[in-house]
Residue frames as qw, qx, qy, qz and C-alpha x, y, z in Angstrom:
[[0.719, 0.565, 0.402, -0.057, -150.75, -53.07, -67.05],
 [0.357, 0.906, -0.220, -0.057, -148.35, -50.62, -68.66],
 [0.330, -0.646, 0.684, 0.071, -145.33, -52.42, -67.24],
 [0.743, 0.096, 0.661, 0.050, -146.35, -55.63, -69.04],
 [0.631, 0.739, 0.231, 0.048, -146.52, -53.84, -72.41],
 [0.093, -0.908, 0.348, 0.216, -143.19, -52.09, -71.98],
 [0.484, -0.347, 0.735, 0.324, -141.01, -55.08, -72.97],
 [0.606, 0.490, 0.613, 0.129, -143.24, -55.72, -75.96],
 [0.301, 0.950, 0.083, -0.021, -142.57, -52.18, -77.22],
 [0.207, -0.849, 0.452, 0.177, -138.89, -51.94, -76.31],
 [0.716, -0.169, 0.637, 0.228, -137.67, -55.33, -77.60],
 [0.669, 0.592, 0.374, 0.250, -138.39, -54.62, -81.30],
 [0.116, 0.982, -0.133, 0.063, -136.66, -51.23, -81.00],
 [0.472, -0.666, 0.561, 0.137, -133.58, -52.79, -79.45],
 [0.772, 0.124, 0.580, 0.231, -133.53, -55.51, -82.08],
 [0.514, 0.820, 0.187, 0.170, -133.65, -52.90, -84.83],
 [0.086, -0.941, 0.327, -0.012, -130.71, -51.04, -83.29],
 [0.677, -0.430, 0.581, 0.140, -128.62, -54.20, -82.97],
 [0.821, 0.402, 0.360, 0.187, -128.70, -55.13, -86.65],
 [0.439, -0.324, 0.339, 0.766, -125.78, -54.07, -88.78],
 [0.398, 0.669, -0.032, -0.627, -126.39, -51.55, -91.55],
 [0.877, 0.401, 0.260, 0.043, -126.62, -53.03, -95.02],
 [0.582, -0.284, 0.393, 0.653, -123.37, -53.27, -96.90],
 [0.284, 0.670, -0.169, -0.665, -122.88, -50.77, -99.71],
 [0.881, 0.417, 0.209, -0.075, -123.49, -52.24, -103.14],
 [0.508, -0.406, 0.527, 0.548, -120.41, -53.33, -104.97],
 [0.558, 0.746, -0.049, -0.361, -119.99, -51.98, -108.44],
 [0.677, -0.143, 0.599, 0.403, -118.29, -54.25, -110.90],
 [0.547, 0.817, 0.183, 0.026, -117.37, -52.20, -113.93],
 [0.679, 0.031, 0.108, 0.725, -114.31, -51.07, -115.71],
 [0.028, -0.892, -0.125, 0.434, -113.43, -47.42, -115.52],
 [0.645, 0.435, 0.258, 0.573, -112.18, -45.61, -118.55],
 [0.244, -0.686, -0.055, 0.683, -110.28, -42.38, -118.45],
 [0.513, 0.788, 0.281, 0.193, -110.72, -39.85, -121.18],
 [0.507, -0.440, 0.167, 0.722, -107.48, -38.21, -122.14],
 [0.418, 0.852, 0.287, 0.130, -107.93, -35.07, -124.21],
 [0.588, -0.016, 0.067, 0.806, -104.92, -33.26, -125.52],
 [0.010, 0.759, 0.253, -0.599, -105.23, -29.47, -125.12],
 [0.080, -0.362, 0.503, 0.781, -103.77, -28.95, -128.60],
 [0.376, 0.008, -0.654, -0.656, -106.40, -30.97, -130.44],
 [0.471, 0.005, 0.653, -0.593, -109.54, -31.73, -128.46],
 [0.173, 0.196, 0.937, 0.231, -111.76, -34.55, -129.67],
 [0.068, 0.775, 0.624, 0.069, -114.81, -32.33, -129.39],
 [0.264, 0.542, 0.049, 0.796, -114.71, -28.62, -130.26],
 [0.437, -0.777, -0.121, -0.436, -116.57, -27.72, -127.09],
 [0.842, -0.442, -0.112, 0.287, -113.68, -29.14, -125.02],
 [0.555, 0.497, -0.081, 0.662, -111.24, -26.52, -126.30],
 [0.464, -0.681, -0.258, 0.505, -109.53, -24.40, -123.67],
 [0.351, 0.889, 0.116, 0.270, -109.17, -20.78, -124.85],
 [0.542, 0.098, -0.213, 0.807, -106.10, -18.58, -124.56],
 [0.237, -0.881, -0.399, 0.091, -106.90, -15.86, -122.05],
 [0.440, 0.238, -0.046, 0.865, -105.49, -12.34, -122.38],
 [0.168, -0.788, -0.412, 0.425, -106.11, -9.24, -120.29],
 [0.408, 0.659, 0.242, 0.583, -106.28, -6.15, -122.50],
 [0.301, 0.165, -0.252, 0.905, -104.98, -2.70, -121.49],
 [0.358, -0.366, -0.058, -0.857, -108.48, -1.34, -120.81],
 [0.416, -0.186, 0.703, -0.545, -109.29, -4.26, -118.47],
 [0.843, 0.206, -0.099, -0.487, -111.32, -6.28, -120.97],
 [0.580, -0.282, 0.762, 0.057, -110.69, -10.00, -121.14],
 [0.596, 0.488, -0.425, -0.476, -110.02, -11.63, -124.50],
 [0.739, -0.120, 0.659, -0.064, -110.47, -15.34, -125.15],
 [0.388, 0.573, -0.542, -0.477, -108.85, -16.77, -128.28],
 [0.880, 0.046, 0.447, -0.154, -109.55, -20.11, -129.95],
 [0.518, -0.206, 0.673, 0.486, -107.64, -22.22, -132.47],
 [0.455, 0.597, 0.615, 0.241, -110.14, -21.42, -135.23],
 [0.276, 0.277, 0.136, 0.910, -109.18, -17.73, -135.07],
 [0.335, -0.764, -0.448, -0.321, -112.22, -16.70, -133.06],
 [0.285, 0.084, -0.442, 0.846, -111.53, -13.92, -130.56],
 [0.354, -0.734, -0.525, -0.247, -114.16, -12.98, -127.99],
 [0.173, 0.291, -0.365, 0.868, -113.80, -9.87, -125.84],
 [0.460, -0.618, -0.637, -0.004, -115.67, -9.81, -122.52],
 [0.181, -0.862, 0.037, -0.473, -116.31, -6.84, -120.21],
 [0.270, 0.452, -0.678, 0.513, -113.92, -6.48, -117.26],
 [0.288, -0.203, 0.642, -0.681, -116.39, -6.87, -114.39],
 [0.754, 0.177, 0.378, -0.507, -119.29, -8.83, -115.90],
 [0.431, -0.024, 0.840, 0.329, -119.52, -11.88, -118.10],
 [0.502, 0.740, 0.299, -0.333, -120.96, -9.92, -121.04],
 [0.669, 0.186, 0.439, 0.570, -119.64, -10.27, -124.59],
 [0.024, 0.740, -0.035, -0.671, -118.45, -6.94, -126.03],
 [0.502, 0.642, -0.370, -0.446, -117.25, -8.17, -129.41],
 [0.846, -0.015, 0.520, 0.115, -116.50, -11.23, -131.50],
 [0.335, 0.732, -0.440, -0.398, -114.02, -11.44, -134.37],
 [0.007, 0.343, -0.921, -0.186, -113.08, -14.31, -136.62],
 [0.568, -0.085, -0.701, -0.422, -114.89, -17.57, -137.24],
 [0.239, -0.168, 0.700, -0.652, -116.87, -17.81, -134.00],
 [0.470, -0.273, -0.769, -0.337, -119.45, -20.47, -133.29],
 [0.584, -0.643, -0.137, -0.476, -121.98, -20.68, -130.48],
 [0.877, -0.357, -0.239, 0.214, -119.85, -23.01, -128.36],
 [0.515, 0.273, -0.202, 0.787, -116.97, -20.50, -128.50],
 [0.236, -0.581, 0.030, -0.779, -119.17, -17.83, -126.92],
 [0.817, -0.488, -0.204, -0.228, -120.41, -20.30, -124.32],
 [0.829, -0.081, -0.270, 0.482, -116.87, -21.34, -123.38],
 [0.280, 0.399, -0.157, 0.859, -115.69, -17.71, -123.14],
 [0.456, -0.588, -0.033, -0.667, -118.63, -16.75, -120.94],
 [0.893, -0.359, -0.271, 0.021, -118.05, -19.80, -118.76],
 [0.683, 0.045, -0.255, 0.683, -114.42, -18.84, -118.21],
 [0.035, 0.489, -0.053, 0.870, -115.33, -15.17, -117.68],
 [0.635, -0.598, -0.173, -0.458, -117.92, -16.02, -115.04],
 [0.878, -0.294, -0.268, 0.268, -115.26, -17.93, -113.09],
 [0.488, 0.317, -0.197, 0.789, -112.85, -14.98, -113.00]]
């Protein structure tokens, strides 16, 4: 009895294994590349700061607006800010400091 049911169970499994996987979807779209000059970024939050290592080990990040942010040597913690700093300047400095 079991031998008669065996082909009925195995044939669908073999048929499923024989089929080719579906082709990946093709994407038809144009790609645009965003070119941002480091001297004058289109968005202020894209600015790359100038990084300096101070004598006491602190890291200083300077921006074009005159903002200077000093970060502790071992942790990404802001010690001081001077100049015309905005929130995105602090965020960028902490982002760079956390990567060091």
